[in-house]
C-alpha positions in Angstrom: 68.8 64.3 247.3 69.5 61.8 250.1 69.1 62.7 253.8 72.9 62.1 254.2 73.7 64.8 251.6 71.3 67.2 253.2 72.9 66.6 256.6 76.3 67.3 255.1 74.9 70.7 253.9 74.6 71.7 257.6 78.4 71.6 257.8 79.5 75.2 257.1 82.6 74.2 255.1 80.7 71.8 252.9 78.0 74.5 252.3 80.5 77.1 251.3 82.2 74.6 248.9 78.8 73.9 247.2 78.0 77.6 247.0 81.4 78.3 245.4 81.0 75.5 242.8 77.5 76.6 241.9 78.6 80.3 241.5 81.5 79.3 239.3 79.3 77.1 237.1 76.6 79.8 236.8 79.3 82.4 235.9 80.7 80.1 233.3 77.3 79.5 231.8 76.6 83.3 231.7 79.9 83.9 230.0 79.2 81.3 227.3 75.7 82.7 226.7 77.1 86.2 226.5 79.6 85.3 223.9 77.0 83.6 221.8 74.3 86.3 222.3 72.1 83.7 223.9 71.6 85.3 227.3 67.8 85.6 227.0 67.5 81.9 226.4 69.6 81.1 229.4 66.8 82.4 231.8 67.1 83.9 235.3 70.3 82.6 236.9 69.4 84.0 240.3 66.2 82.0 240.4 68.1 78.9 239.2 70.5 79.4 242.1 67.7 79.7 244.7 66.0 76.5 243.3 69.3 74.7 243.7 69.7 75.9 247.3 66.1 74.8 248.0 67.1 71.2 247.0 70.2 71.3 249.2 68.8 73.0 252.3 66.4 72.1 255.1 63.9 74.8 254.1 62.0 74.7 257.4 65.3 75.1 259.3 66.3 78.1 257.3 62.9 79.7 257.6 63.0 79.1 261.4 66.3 80.8 261.6 65.1 83.7 259.6 62.0 84.0 261.8 64.0 84.0 265.0 66.4 86.7 263.6 63.4 88.8 262.6 61.7 88.3 266.0 64.9 89.3 267.9 65.3 92.5 265.8 61.7 93.4 266.5 62.0 92.8 270.2 65.2 94.8 270.3 63.5 97.7 268.6 60.4 97.6 270.9 61.6 96.9 274.5 58.3 97.9 276.1 56.4 95.4 274.0 59.1 92.7 274.6 58.9 93.2 278.4 55.1 93.0 278.4 55.1 89.9 276.2 57.7 88.2 278.4 55.9 89.0 281.6 52.6 87.8 280.2 54.2 84.5 279.2 55.8 84.2 282.6 52.6 84.8 284.4 50.7 82.4 282.2 53.2 79.6 282.5 53.5 80.1 286.3 49.7 80.0 286.7 49.4 76.9 284.6 52.2 75.2 286.5 50.6 76.0 289.8 47.2 74.7 288.7 48.7 71.5 287.4 50.8 71.0 290.6 47.6 71.4 292.6 45.6 69.1 290.4 48.4 66.6 290.4 48.5 66.6 294.2 44.7 66.4 294.7 43.5 64.4 291.7 46.3 62.5 290.1 48.9 61.6 292.7 47.9 58.6 294.8 48.3 58.5 298.5 51.7 57.1 299.6 50.2 54.2 301.5 49.8 50.6 300.8 46.8 49.8 298.5 45.3 53.4 298.5 42.5 52.2 296.2 41.1 50.1 299.1 40.6 53.0 301.5 37.2 54.6 302.0 36.1 57.5 304.2 33.2 57.2 306.7 31.1 60.3 307.2 28.4 61.1 309.8 25.2 63.1 309.2 23.4 65.3 311.7 19.7 65.6 311.9 19.7 68.4 309.3 21.7 66.1 307.0 24.9 68.1 307.2 28.1 66.1 307.5 29.5 66.2 311.0 32.6 65.0 312.8 33.0 61.9 315.0 33.5 61.7 318.7 36.0 59.4 320.2 33.3 57.1 321.6 31.8 56.9 318.1 35.1 55.6 316.8 35.4 53.0 319.6 31.9 51.8 318.9 32.6 51.5 315.1 36.0 49.8 315.8 34.6 47.3 318.3 31.5 46.6 316.2 33.3 46.2 312.9 32.7 42.8 311.3 33.4 43.6 307.6 36.4 46.0 307.3 39.9 44.8 307.8 40.8 47.8 309.9 39.6 51.2 311.2 41.5 54.3 312.0 40.6 57.8 313.2 42.3 61.1 312.8 41.8 64.7 313.7 42.2 67.8 311.5 45.6 69.4 311.3 46.2 72.0 314.1 49.2 74.3 314.8 50.9 73.6 318.1 54.0 74.7 319.9 56.8 72.1 319.7 59.4 72.3 322.4 62.6 70.3 321.9 64.4 71.6 324.9 66.4 74.1 323.0 63.9 76.2 321.1 60.2 76.3 320.3 58.5 76.3 316.9 55.0 76.0 315.6 54.3 72.7 313.8 51.3 71.0 312.3 50.0 68.2 314.5 47.5 65.5 313.8 46.0 63.3 316.5 45.4 59.8 315.4 44.3 56.4 316.8 46.7 53.7 317.7 45.7 51.8 314.6 46.6 54.6 312.3 49.9 53.3 310.8 49.0 49.6 310.9 45.7 50.2 308.9 47.6 52.3 306.4 50.4 49.6 306.3 53.0 52.3 306.6 56.5 51.5 307.8 58.7 54.0 309.7 62.0 55.4 308.4 63.4 55.1 311.9 62.2 53.7 315.2 58.6 52.4 315.2 55.1 53.6 314.7 52.0 53.4 316.9 50.3 50.2 317.9 47.0 49.6 319.8 48.8 49.7 323.1 49.9 53.3 322.4 46.4 54.6 322.2 46.7 56.5 325.5 50.4 56.7 325.8 52.0 60.1 325.3 54.1 59.1 322.3 54.6 60.7 318.9 55.9 60.1 315.4 57.6 62.9 313.6 57.7 63.5 309.9 60.9 63.0 308.0 61.3 66.7 307.1 60.8 67.7 310.8 63.4 65.2 311.8 65.8 66.7 309.4 64.9 70.3 310.3 64.6 70.2 314.1 66.5 67.1 315.1 69.4 67.3 312.6 68.8 63.8 311.2 70.1 62.4 314.5 69.2 58.8 315.4 69.1 60.0 319.0 65.8 61.7 318.2 64.2 58.3 319.0 63.3 58.3 322.7 63.7 62.0 323.0 61.3 64.0 325.2 59.4 66.8 323.5 56.5 69.1 324.4 53.4 69.7 322.4 51.6 72.8 323.8 53.2 72.0 327.1 52.3 68.3 327.2 55.3 65.9 327.4 55.6 63.3 324.6 58.2 60.8 323.7 59.3 60.5 320.1 59.2 56.8 319.1 59.6 57.0 315.3 60.3 59.0 312.2 57.9 58.6 309.2 59.1 57.7 305.8 60.1 60.7 303.6 57.3 60.1 301.1 54.5 59.6 303.7 52.3 62.7 304.1 49.3 61.3 305.8 46.0 59.8 304.8 44.5 63.0 303.4 45.6 64.4 300.1 46.9 68.0 300.4 47.9 67.7 304.0 51.4 67.4 305.4 51.5 66.9 309.1 54.8 67.6 310.9 54.0 65.3 313.8 51.4 62.6 314.7 50.4 62.3 318.3 48.2 59.7 320.1 44.8 60.3 321.6 46.4 61.4 324.8 47.0 64.8 323.2 43.4 65.6 324.0 42.2 65.8 327.7 40.2 62.7 328.6 37.3 64.8 329.8 36.9 66.3 326.4 37.9 63.3 324.4 35.5 60.9 326.0 32.6 63.3 326.6 29.4 62.2 324.7 28.4 64.6 322.0 31.8 66.2 321.7 33.0 65.6 318.1 36.5 66.4 317.1 37.6 63.6 314.8 37.0 64.9 311.3 36.7 61.5 309.8 37.2 57.8 310.2 39.1 56.0 307.5 38.4 52.3 307.3 40.4 49.9 305.2 38.0 48.3 302.7 40.4 45.6 301.6 39.4 42.6 303.6 39.9 38.8 303.3 36.9 38.2 305.5 33.5 37.6 303.9 30.7 40.1 304.8 29.1 39.1 308.0 32.0 37.1 309.4 33.4 38.8 312.5 37.1 39.5 312.6 39.2 39.2 315.7 38.9 42.4 317.6 42.0 44.4 318.4 43.0 44.6 322.1 41.2 47.3 323.9 43.1 50.5 324.8 44.1 51.0 328.4 41.8 52.9 330.7 41.7 56.6 329.6 42.9 57.7 333.1 46.1 55.6 332.8 48.3 58.2 331.1 51.9 57.0 330.4 
């Protein structure tokens, strides 16, 4: 039987017509056999009808429908078992979804920066070979002595701070970064501008797109607005792109602030380490050993804008 004829059998009216014709034909054969006393030679008419239906029907579809009807009857008769099974499936599916989402964010999803495959992470080791943080003078020494990498940035860990917008205060996740942060990552702002080297010691900030929507009502007037981070005044100069979540997978800063967010006495003190890592950009057009032009030095730490 062709596929087209099998598909036509799925139409209820066509199926009923076939069943009617088959039943009339079998009844006619049974009547003839009965009149001629040849009923035993005719065979089992019920089996013949089932074999004919097997040729017409999509057997797997009919079996699936029967299985579903049987399962529904069973579940209706055993509500406790049904509830337990459904809850078990829900928990299993939810747990697997959560694990996949985490694995996707950490292992599979690339950073939303330009050329993420070219980024590497610098780590420092203490005398007992444990990984330690960097101090701000360490970052400056690495930046000014760099002759291979095309750029170097530094950032702190996320920290909760009080954000004051003049109307209300809320707790947000802040990350302190170097002036080279956005330029090394080659990230463009959604609105306004991002940091440059001259902003290293200016009290300016870039807010995330979601914070801009939540706390500033998506207003373009947010650019240039004065805010407070733990009581320190900052000026908003830009809004990050919606997809940008920082240089570290799994983090989602609400606001990026410059190095002026740390008191200069603590920031510049030797031996004080608070930058959790430095992230250089490994993609470089300069051959190893050839010194690149150095970025302009940041203003004197005491000149706070």
